[in-house]
C-alpha positions as a printed Julia matrix, in Angstrom:
416×3 Matrix{Float64}:
  0.09   0.17    0.05
  1.47   3.55   -0.88
  0.02   6.84   -1.51
  1.35   9.09   -3.9
  0.59  11.86   -6.52
  0.81   9.66  -10.14
  2.85   6.27   -9.87
  2.96   6.81  -13.86
  5.99   9.17  -12.96
  7.68   6.38  -10.84
 10.42   6.39  -14.21
 11.58  10.17  -13.98
 11.9    9.17  -10.2
 13.93   6.23  -10.82
 16.45   8.45  -12.99
 16.91  10.77  -10.02
 17.85   8.45   -7.84
 20.4    6.76   -9.76
 21.85   9.56  -10.31
 22.61  10.22   -6.89
 23.32   6.31   -6.22
 26.55   7.05   -8.62
 27.48  10.3    -6.41
 27.32   8.73   -2.82
 29.49   6.37   -2.75
 29.96   5.66    1.18
 26.39   4.55    0.92
 26.99   2.6    -1.82
 29.91   0.61    0.25
 27.93   0.42    3.24
 25.34  -0.86    1.45
 27.39  -3.87    0.0
 28.52  -4.75    3.29
 24.44  -4.78    5.06
 24.41  -7.27    1.49
 26.34  -9.65    3.15
 25.21  -9.3     7.05
 21.8   -8.23    6.82
 22.13  -6.12    9.93
 17.86  -4.97    9.3
 16.49  -8.55    8.34
 13.28  -8.36   10.2
 13.55  -5.01   11.45
 10.51  -2.81   10.76
 11.74   1.44    9.74
  9.43   4.16    9.76
 11.61   6.99    8.13
 10.19  10.6     7.9
 12.63  12.75    5.72
 12.43  15.09    2.76
 11.35  12.69   -0.08
 13.68  13.12   -2.33
 16.32  11.23   -4.1
 18.78  11.18   -1.53
 16.42  10.3     0.65
 15.49   7.15   -1.67
 18.73   6.11   -1.73
 19.01   5.87    2.08
 15.99   3.96    1.66
 17.03   1.52   -0.97
 20.42   0.47    1.25
 18.3   -0.08    4.42
 16.23  -2.11    2.13
 19.12  -3.59    0.73
 20.59  -4.83    4.49
 16.8   -6.58    4.98
 14.72  -3.74    6.56
 10.97  -2.79    6.03
 10.34   0.72    5.51
  7.1    2.67    5.59
  8.13   6.41    4.59
  6.71   9.97    4.65
  8.0   13.14    4.1
  8.95  15.58    6.82
  7.58  18.81    5.07
  4.98  19.56    3.0
  6.39  21.53   -0.04
  9.66  19.13   -0.13
  8.36  15.86   -1.22
  9.01  15.47   -5.09
  6.27  13.15   -6.71
  8.1   11.52   -9.01
 11.17  10.33   -6.25
  7.44   9.16   -4.31
  6.43   7.27   -7.2
  9.54   5.17   -8.01
  9.79   4.34   -4.34
  6.21   3.01   -4.56
  7.02   1.24   -7.58
  9.98  -0.54   -5.7
  7.45  -1.78   -3.28
  7.89   0.67   -0.4
  4.83   1.74    1.73
  5.49   5.44    0.9
  3.08   8.04    1.71
  3.74  11.69    0.43
  3.18  13.51   -2.06
  4.19  17.57   -2.92
  1.89  20.06   -1.38
  0.28  18.37    1.31
 -2.79  19.9     3.31
 -2.04  19.8     7.56
 -4.89  16.98    7.36
 -3.02  14.96    4.53
  0.2   15.75    5.88
 -0.68  14.65    9.3
 -2.07  11.68    8.26
  0.75  10.54    5.72
  2.83  10.54    8.96
  0.23   9.05   10.7
  0.43   6.02    8.07
  4.29   5.38    8.22
  3.85   4.84   11.72
  0.9    1.94   10.93
  3.45  -0.81   10.37
  4.36  -0.64   14.0
  8.51   0.6    13.26
 11.67  -0.76   15.56
 13.68   1.92   14.35
 12.46   5.55   13.71
 14.47   7.45   11.06
 12.98  11.26   11.73
 13.96  15.04   10.23
 12.26  17.52   12.37
 10.79  15.27   14.84
  7.09  14.81   13.94
  7.34  11.11   13.91
  8.43  11.25   17.97
  5.94  14.11   18.61
  3.23  11.73   17.01
  4.88   8.43   19.22
  4.91  10.41   22.46
  1.14  11.72   22.32
 -1.65  10.19   20.38
  0.45   6.86   19.19
  2.23   5.92   22.76
  0.64   2.24   22.32
  3.36   2.14   18.98
  6.06   3.52   21.22
  6.21   0.22   22.86
  7.61  -1.48   19.73
 10.25   0.86   19.11
 14.05   0.12   19.74
 15.48   3.72   19.08
 15.13   6.41   16.89
 17.91   8.5    14.69
 17.54  12.17   14.63
 18.58  13.97   11.73
 18.33  17.78   12.29
 18.93  20.44   14.91
 15.45  21.22   15.16
 14.14  17.66   15.91
 17.17  17.43   18.57
 15.91  20.09   20.36
 12.47  18.66   20.53
 13.9   15.7    21.63
 16.06  16.9    24.42
 13.52  18.62   26.25
 11.39  15.48   26.64
 14.37  13.98   28.06
 14.85  16.65   30.61
 11.16  15.96   31.62
 11.4   12.61   31.97
  8.97  12.1    29.2
 11.47  10.37   26.18
 10.43   6.86   25.76
 13.4    5.78   23.88
 16.76   6.21   22.72
 17.63   8.92   20.13
 20.79   8.63   18.53
 21.76  12.58   17.72
 22.2   12.27   14.19
 22.94  15.52   13.77
 25.61  15.72   16.6
 27.57  13.81   14.81
 31.0   15.49   12.79
 30.33  13.94    9.87
 26.9   15.35    9.85
 27.12  18.97   10.99
 30.28  20.04    9.98
 29.31  19.7     6.24
 25.84  19.05    5.73
 24.76  21.93    7.76
 27.62  24.2     6.64
 28.6   23.23    3.39
 25.32  21.38    1.95
 23.11  24.4     4.01
 25.26  26.92    2.32
 25.39  25.92   -1.43
 21.68  24.6    -1.24
 19.54  27.34   -0.09
 21.86  29.65   -2.45
 20.75  27.26   -5.45
 17.01  28.0    -4.37
 17.4   31.41   -4.15
 19.16  31.69   -7.42
 16.99  29.39   -9.34
 13.99  31.12   -8.0
 14.29  34.59   -8.28
 17.13  34.98  -11.14
 18.75  37.97   -9.56
 22.3   38.57   -8.39
 23.51  38.4    -5.0
 26.72  40.19   -5.49
 26.88  43.94   -4.11
 23.18  43.52   -2.53
 23.11  43.31    1.26
 22.46  39.43    2.73
 20.66  39.42    6.13
 21.56  35.99    7.71
 19.46  35.43   10.74
 21.09  32.82   12.79
 25.27  31.72   12.94
 25.24  28.11   13.78
 26.84  25.9    11.42
 24.08  26.1     9.42
 24.47  30.07    8.9
 27.53  30.03    9.09
 27.69  27.74    5.81
 24.84  30.51    4.03
 26.92  33.51    5.09
 30.32  32.05    3.52
 28.5   31.48    0.02
 27.23  34.84    0.42
 30.1   36.51    0.58
 31.78  34.46   -2.23
 29.53  35.72   -4.36
 30.03  39.08   -3.64
 27.15  40.21   -1.33
 27.79  42.34    1.66
 26.65  40.25    4.53
 25.29  40.81    7.73
 24.46  38.69   10.78
 21.76  38.82   13.28
 22.08  36.45   16.52
 21.09  36.06   19.98
 24.52  34.63   21.39
 27.52  36.58   21.68
 29.82  34.23   21.14
 27.79  33.2    17.63
 27.8   36.71   17.02
 31.46  37.49   17.66
 32.57  34.67   15.98
 30.65  36.5    12.87
 32.47  39.46   13.45
 35.88  37.63   13.11
 34.43  36.14   10.19
 34.41  39.61    8.69
 30.44  39.67    8.39
 28.48  42.89   10.75
 26.52  42.03   13.71
 23.43  43.96   14.77
 19.85  43.37   16.09
 17.09  42.07   13.52
 15.68  45.86   14.59
 18.51  47.51   12.81
 19.13  44.8     9.66
 15.26  45.37    8.77
 16.36  48.5     7.24
 19.24  47.32    5.36
 19.43  44.1     3.67
 17.8   43.0     0.34
 18.42  39.62    1.16
 16.89  38.04    4.65
 17.39  33.96    5.12
 16.42  32.88    8.59
 18.29  29.92    9.98
 17.61  29.65   13.6
 14.72  27.68   14.6
 12.78  29.81   16.08
 10.04  31.94   15.6
  9.11  35.39   14.85
 12.78  36.01   13.86
 11.39  38.56   11.4
  8.22  39.92   12.71
  5.66  42.86   11.73
  7.56  45.66   13.22
 10.84  44.59   10.6
  8.27  44.54    7.59
  7.17  47.72    8.31
 10.63  49.38    7.86
 11.93  46.81    5.05
 13.54  48.32    1.7
 11.02  47.81   -1.47
 11.7   44.82   -3.36
 13.11  42.78   -0.39
 13.88  39.22   -0.52
 12.43  36.79    2.59
 13.5   33.42    3.32
 13.53  30.64    5.24
 16.33  27.51    6.01
 15.06  27.06    9.14
 13.16  23.45    9.26
  9.42  24.78   10.28
  7.66  27.85    8.51
  7.85  29.95   11.51
 10.85  32.04   11.52
  9.41  34.73    9.22
  5.92  36.05   10.96
  3.6   35.17    7.42
  0.69  36.03    9.58
  1.85  39.56   10.37
  3.12  40.28    6.84
 -0.58  39.32    5.2
 -1.68  41.69    7.88
  0.34  44.54    6.79
 -0.28  43.84    3.2
 -3.25  45.53    0.61
 -2.34  42.74   -2.13
 -0.57  39.42   -2.63
  0.02  38.31   -5.85
  2.44  35.34   -6.97
  5.47  37.2    -9.07
  6.55  33.64  -10.73
  6.79  29.89   -9.48
  7.44  30.4    -5.8
  7.49  33.99   -5.09
  4.67  35.98   -3.27
  4.93  39.67   -3.02
  2.75  41.25   -0.5
  2.03  44.75   -1.68
  1.83  47.47    1.49
 -0.1   50.31    1.96
  2.49  52.14    1.31
  3.3   50.62   -2.73
  6.12  48.15   -1.45
  6.58  44.97   -1.75
  7.88  42.26    0.13
  8.74  39.23   -1.94
  8.6   35.87    0.01
 10.17  32.9    -1.27
  8.44  28.89   -0.82
  5.81  30.0     1.46
  8.55  30.9     4.37
  8.91  26.55    3.85
 12.94  25.38    4.02
 13.7   26.86    0.32
 16.53  24.75   -0.39
 14.5   22.19   -0.13
 10.35  23.79   -1.43
 12.68  25.9    -4.27
 14.96  23.29   -5.07
 16.8   19.72   -4.96
 18.5   20.15   -1.17
 21.76  19.38   -0.4
 24.37  18.06   -2.79
 24.29  14.51   -2.85
 28.2   14.15   -2.18
 27.12  15.98    0.87
 24.02  13.64    1.89
 26.61  10.94    1.19
 28.13  11.31    4.77
 24.94  12.1     6.3
 23.3    9.23    5.1
 26.23   7.06    5.93
 25.96   8.56    9.51
 21.99   7.4     9.53
 22.68   3.65    8.5
 25.24   3.39   11.46
 23.08   4.77   13.74
 20.44   2.54   12.75
 22.86  -0.19   12.71
 23.92   0.71   16.47
 20.41   1.04   17.24
 19.76  -2.45   16.22
 22.53  -4.15   17.91
 22.64  -1.91   21.54
 19.35  -0.38   21.63
 18.42  -2.83   23.97
 21.23  -1.27   26.59
 20.71   2.28   26.16
 18.96   4.52   28.43
 16.28   6.39   26.92
 17.9    9.5    26.37
 19.41  11.39   23.78
 23.17   9.89   22.38
 25.97  10.65   20.51
 26.86   8.55   18.15
 30.19   6.55   18.85
 33.24   8.7    17.38
 34.86   5.58   15.9
 32.05   4.79   13.52
 32.03   8.96   12.66
 35.57   8.55   11.67
 34.39   5.53   10.08
 32.5    7.91    7.64
 34.99  10.08    6.81
 37.22   7.13    6.36
 35.21   5.65    4.01
 34.74   9.24    2.22
 38.22  10.12    1.45
 38.72   6.64    0.58
 36.04   7.03   -1.93
 38.08  10.62   -3.39
 41.37   8.68   -3.53
 42.69  11.06   -0.43
 45.49   9.52    1.6
 46.41  11.21    5.01
 48.88  10.51    7.58
 49.53   7.92   10.45
 50.79   8.21   13.78
 54.3    6.22   14.15
 54.6    4.46   17.72
 57.1    6.74   18.94
 54.33   9.96   17.72
 51.83   7.94   19.96
 53.61   7.46   22.69
 54.58  10.9    22.92
 50.85  12.24   23.06
 49.46  10.06   24.99
 52.23  10.2    28.01
 52.2   12.24   30.46
 55.75  13.03   32.02
 58.21  12.59   28.62
 58.98  16.71   28.85
 60.59  16.18   32.61
């Protein structure tokens, strides 16, 4: 059973999946190992990740290892219908289509949990939220979960803090081979890919306001600077703000940045980062977009309340005309611009992230029963294994310590 928009689109989706498969060698190497060892034999997976080609590659690898998969998207606008159709055509119970209504989105998540999963792979924590509320009966079957992104981990940490977390969860986003690469280089490139292909405007010479200077914000700012933009960073964390300043960016509150920005990109995980008072002071033609997980960082209801006219300018650009004649342009309805207006992170980046997902799932299958019901970090040796496999796939060699060097590094009294 599956619920997709049009199964006839399967061939188009298959071509997309085959393309990324050729560019995800680490996942391919793990898949080859899993075909022999079958670590997921008899294990039921529920997957809620952006339903596009790299996610389909992850699902193929899980199935190659013996896993049974039901899947849904994790954002109403990020599903690619042809990819969902391709998975359904391959026998995956996938419940997703592009531009889901809130009711459809929720129904698809519930359907993905219908097989009583043992392993939950989440991006944003929506499956976990259901399992800890109305689907608590299914949580008894869950050995453990894997959470892909910062927003989801934050939700799970709060559950743990309150003593409510019902199963152990691997914080995939905390792995070095995830956040140092996916969040920085993946987000940095894919956000600008989404902006550029949607607007067809130049970044050079413009002032780009990046709200939030975590790893994702660092990547977005880095790419903006590289394209010749002047970058302004807004932050609430003094350490991150100091880092942004020393990276060469201007730092100021949003109350000031709203007056100088040409392009605004929110990447904080918080709500109402750009609010009504900011819209009232923005330049005519300002572009607003979000790269955080949920569509709450830009206060869209406030923007709608200020508008005298709303009209679509081109695909994924909605202009809000204010009473004084200024137009503010919102991309992708405030959803993740890199996925709602693009193809998401590059395949080579998701190769590392989804390799971490595969090893996290394998670790849970092997050790989940002995883990506390907490948010836990993937063992460092598995994190380093992904880096090693990635370097080998690129033909890159590095140095190794000699016995004498190891003795020097791991002894305390050699200088006396």
